[in-house]
C-alpha positions as CSV (number, residue, x, y, z in Angstrom):
1,M,18.2,11.8,1.0
2,A,17.2,8.2,1.6
3,R,18.2,6.7,4.9
4,D,19.2,3.0,4.7
5,T,19.0,0.5,7.5
6,G,21.5,-2.1,8.6
7,P,19.6,-5.1,9.9
8,G,19.5,-8.2,7.7
9,L,16.4,-9.0,5.9
10,S,14.2,-12.1,6.1
11,E,14.0,-14.4,3.2
12,H,10.7,-12.9,1.9
13,E,12.0,-9.3,2.4
14,A,15.2,-10.1,0.4
15,R,13.1,-11.7,-2.4
16,N,10.8,-8.7,-2.6
17,R,13.5,-6.2,-2.5
18,A,15.4,-7.9,-5.3
19,M,12.1,-8.2,-7.3
20,W,11.2,-4.5,-6.9
21,D,14.8,-3.3,-7.6
22,G,14.7,-5.2,-10.8
23,Y,11.2,-4.3,-11.8
24,S,11.0,-0.7,-10.7
25,D,12.1,0.9,-14.0
26,E,9.5,-1.1,-16.0
27,Y,6.8,-0.4,-13.4
28,Q,7.3,3.3,-13.5
29,A,7.4,3.3,-17.3
30,K,4.2,1.3,-17.5
31,H,2.2,3.0,-14.7
32,G,3.9,6.4,-14.2
33,D,1.6,8.2,-16.6
34,T,-1.5,6.8,-14.9
35,L,-0.3,7.9,-11.5
36,A,0.7,11.3,-12.9
37,A,-2.7,11.8,-14.5
38,S,-4.4,11.4,-11.1
39,G,-2.0,13.8,-9.5
40,G,-0.7,10.9,-7.3
41,Y,-3.8,11.5,-5.0
42,A,-6.0,8.5,-5.9
43,W,-6.6,5.0,-4.7
44,G,-6.1,1.6,-6.3
45,T,-5.6,0.2,-9.7
46,T,-8.4,2.4,-11.2
47,Q,-7.2,5.5,-9.4
48,I,-10.4,6.5,-7.6
49,P,-9.8,10.1,-6.3
50,E,-9.1,10.7,-2.6
51,S,-11.4,13.8,-3.0
52,E,-14.2,11.3,-3.7
53,L,-13.4,8.7,-1.0
54,R,-12.1,11.1,1.7
55,V,-10.0,8.4,3.4
56,L,-7.3,10.6,4.8
57,G,-9.3,13.8,5.4
58,D,-7.6,17.1,5.9
59,V,-3.9,16.5,5.7
60,A,-2.5,20.0,6.2
61,G,0.1,20.0,9.0
62,R,-0.3,16.3,9.7
63,T,2.7,13.9,10.0
64,I,2.2,11.1,7.5
65,L,4.2,7.9,6.9
66,E,3.6,6.3,3.5
67,F,4.2,2.5,4.1
68,G,5.8,1.3,0.9
69,C,5.8,4.6,-1.1
70,G,7.3,3.4,-4.4
71,A,8.2,6.5,-6.3
72,A,6.3,8.6,-3.7
73,Q,3.6,9.9,-6.0
74,W,1.2,9.9,-3.0
75,S,3.6,11.6,-0.6
76,I,4.5,14.3,-3.2
77,A,0.8,15.1,-3.6
78,L,0.4,15.2,0.2
79,A,3.4,17.6,0.6
80,G,1.7,19.9,-1.9
81,L,-1.3,20.0,0.3
82,G,0.7,21.0,3.4
83,A,1.2,17.6,5.0
84,L,4.5,16.5,6.5
85,P,5.2,13.2,4.8
86,V,7.9,10.6,5.1
87,G,8.2,7.9,2.4
88,L,9.4,4.4,3.3
89,D,10.2,1.7,0.8
90,L,12.1,-1.6,0.7
91,S,13.4,-0.9,-2.8
92,G,16.3,1.5,-3.3
93,R,15.5,1.7,-7.0
94,Q,12.0,2.8,-6.2
95,L,13.4,5.5,-3.9
96,Q,15.7,6.7,-6.7
97,H,12.5,7.3,-8.8
98,A,11.0,9.1,-5.8
99,R,13.9,11.5,-5.6
100,R,13.6,12.2,-9.3
101,L,9.9,13.0,-9.0
102,M,10.4,15.0,-5.8
103,T,13.0,17.2,-7.5
104,A,10.7,17.7,-10.5
105,A,7.8,18.7,-8.2
106,G,10.0,21.0,-6.1
107,V,9.2,19.3,-2.8
108,D,11.5,17.7,-0.2
109,F,10.8,15.2,2.6
110,P,12.6,12.3,4.2
111,L,12.8,9.0,2.4
112,V,13.6,5.8,4.4
113,H,15.1,2.7,2.8
114,A,13.8,0.0,5.1
115,S,11.2,-2.7,5.5
116,A,7.8,-1.9,6.9
117,E,8.3,-4.9,9.2
118,A,11.0,-3.1,11.1
119,V,10.8,0.7,10.7
120,P,13.8,2.7,12.1
121,L,11.6,5.5,13.4
122,A,10.5,6.5,16.9
123,D,7.3,5.4,18.6
124,A,4.3,7.7,18.3
125,S,5.9,9.7,15.5
126,F,2.9,10.0,13.1
127,D,-0.7,11.2,12.9
128,V,-1.3,8.9,9.9
129,V,0.3,5.7,8.5
130,F,-1.1,4.7,5.1
131,C,-0.4,2.9,1.9
132,D,-2.0,2.3,-1.5
133,H,-1.1,-1.4,-1.9
134,G,2.6,-1.0,-1.0
135,A,3.8,-2.6,2.2
136,M,0.4,-4.1,3.1
137,T,0.6,-6.3,0.0
138,F,4.3,-7.3,0.2
139,A,5.1,-7.4,3.9
140,D,3.9,-9.7,6.6
141,P,0.8,-8.2,8.4
142,Y,1.7,-9.9,11.6
143,R,4.7,-7.5,11.7
144,T,3.4,-4.5,9.8
145,V,0.2,-4.0,11.8
146,P,2.1,-3.9,15.2
147,E,4.6,-1.5,13.6
148,A,1.8,0.8,12.4
149,A,0.4,0.8,15.9
150,R,3.8,1.6,17.4
151,L,4.4,4.4,15.0
152,L,1.0,6.1,15.4
153,R,0.1,8.6,18.1
154,P,-3.0,7.7,20.1
155,G,-6.0,8.4,18.0
156,G,-4.0,8.2,14.8
157,L,-5.3,6.9,11.5
158,F,-4.1,3.7,9.8
159,A,-5.5,3.4,6.3
160,F,-4.4,1.0,3.6
161,S,-5.7,-0.5,0.3
162,H,-4.9,-4.0,-0.9
163,H,-6.4,-6.8,-3.0
164,S,-9.5,-8.2,-1.3
165,P,-9.4,-11.7,0.1
166,I,-12.2,-12.4,-2.4
167,E,-10.0,-11.6,-5.4
168,T,-7.1,-13.5,-3.9
169,I,-8.9,-16.8,-3.6
170,C,-10.2,-16.4,-7.2
171,W,-6.8,-15.9,-8.7
172,P,-4.9,-19.1,-9.6
173,L,-1.2,-18.9,-8.8
174,D,-0.3,-19.8,-12.4
175,A,-2.7,-17.4,-14.0
176,D,-2.2,-13.8,-15.2
177,E,-5.7,-12.7,-14.2
178,V,-8.4,-13.3,-11.7
179,G,-11.0,-15.9,-12.6
180,E,-14.6,-16.7,-11.7
181,Q,-14.0,-19.8,-9.7
182,L,-12.5,-20.4,-6.3
183,A,-8.8,-21.3,-6.8
184,L,-7.1,-20.9,-3.4
185,D,-8.0,-22.0,0.1
186,Y,-9.6,-19.2,2.2
187,F,-8.9,-20.7,5.6
188,G,-5.2,-20.5,6.5
189,M,-4.3,-17.7,4.0
190,H,-1.2,-15.8,4.9
191,R,1.9,-16.1,2.7
192,I,1.4,-16.4,-1.0
193,D,4.5,-17.1,-3.2
194,V,4.1,-15.9,-6.8
195,D,7.1,-16.2,-9.1
196,D,9.9,-14.0,-7.7
197,E,7.7,-12.2,-5.1
198,V,5.9,-13.0,-1.9
199,C,2.5,-11.4,-1.1
200,F,0.4,-11.6,2.0
201,Q,-3.3,-11.9,2.7
202,L,-5.5,-12.9,5.6
203,P,-9.2,-14.0,5.9
204,Y,-11.4,-11.2,7.1
205,G,-11.8,-12.7,10.6
206,D,-8.0,-12.9,11.0
207,W,-7.6,-9.3,9.8
208,I,-10.1,-8.1,12.5
209,R,-8.5,-10.1,15.3
210,L,-5.1,-8.7,14.3
211,F,-6.4,-5.2,14.4
212,R,-8.0,-5.6,17.7
213,A,-4.9,-7.3,19.2
214,N,-3.0,-4.1,18.3
215,R,-5.6,-1.7,19.7
216,F,-7.1,-0.6,16.4
217,V,-10.8,0.2,16.0
218,V,-12.3,-0.4,12.5
219,E,-14.0,2.7,11.3
220,D,-14.8,1.5,7.8
221,L,-14.0,-1.0,5.0
222,I,-14.4,0.6,1.6
223,E,-14.9,-2.0,-1.2
224,L,-13.8,-0.3,-4.4
225,Q,-15.9,-0.7,-7.5
226,P,-14.7,0.8,-10.8
227,G,-17.1,3.0,-12.7
228,P,-18.5,2.0,-16.1
229,N,-15.9,4.2,-17.9
230,A,-12.9,3.4,-15.6
231,A,-9.6,2.5,-17.3
232,S,-6.5,1.1,-15.8
233,S,-2.9,0.4,-16.8
234,Y,-3.0,-2.4,-14.2
235,R,-6.1,-4.3,-15.3
236,S,-7.4,-5.6,-18.6
237,A,-10.9,-5.0,-19.8
238,S,-12.0,-8.5,-18.5
239,A,-10.3,-7.8,-15.1
240,L,-12.2,-4.5,-14.9
241,S,-15.4,-6.3,-15.7
242,W,-14.7,-8.7,-12.9
243,A,-14.1,-5.8,-10.4
244,R,-17.4,-4.3,-11.3
245,R,-19.2,-7.5,-10.1
246,W,-17.0,-8.4,-7.1
247,P,-14.6,-6.4,-4.8
248,A,-11.1,-6.7,-6.2
249,E,-9.7,-4.0,-3.9
250,E,-10.6,-2.6,-0.6
251,I,-9.5,0.1,1.8
252,W,-9.4,-0.4,5.6
253,L,-9.8,2.6,7.8
254,L,-8.5,2.0,11.4
255,R,-8.1,4.3,14.4
256,R,-5.5,3.8,17.0
257,E,-7.1,3.7,20.4
258,R,-6.4,6.6,22.7
């Protein structure tokens, strides 16, 4: 059962919740087969397998919070590997899809209907907090990173994928795809309004200072590069070609100080 929260949402949280509630059915119809084909256990828009990247490591017996779980394909896969996941999402409609897929998979774990900027769960509850895009794309990092630090036990892992700052500054706000010229300012990046949604991004230096301020140690930054035969329901052939030349997505691996 999904647990809802009472506090009011900020303007950008309300906008993103409305957008995802309205877009969820289309999103799952468009991308659900791609996520199913990878078993829900793969990263980014080209679904690079976790077995290849080894971001999360051995998950059996570990308590794991998925930060913006959508239909919980990742958490369902983790439950099948013996992890103890909790899925959190801002969109109630996305969590309805999660319940449907959980029932089909024969697994059960808590779903929390809440913002990643104000998580209604206790301090030091998890061994891992992670997301594949999810909350770290659509929520304010100046609130989500402190929340991840609060929720993790000392020594816990915080891992997330998102669009790279390089891709962000090459993607005009009025364009459907990334381009080959700089389009947005790099310095001062934070909130980015695109149609009905709000996304967030920071320059690399600001990310690192934010991590350090919240007692995270950077263990790795994996810049994803699709292979020559990669396909994607998220990206056109030209966008895939771009991502083979420049990092379109990346995964931060961070460790909570003990």
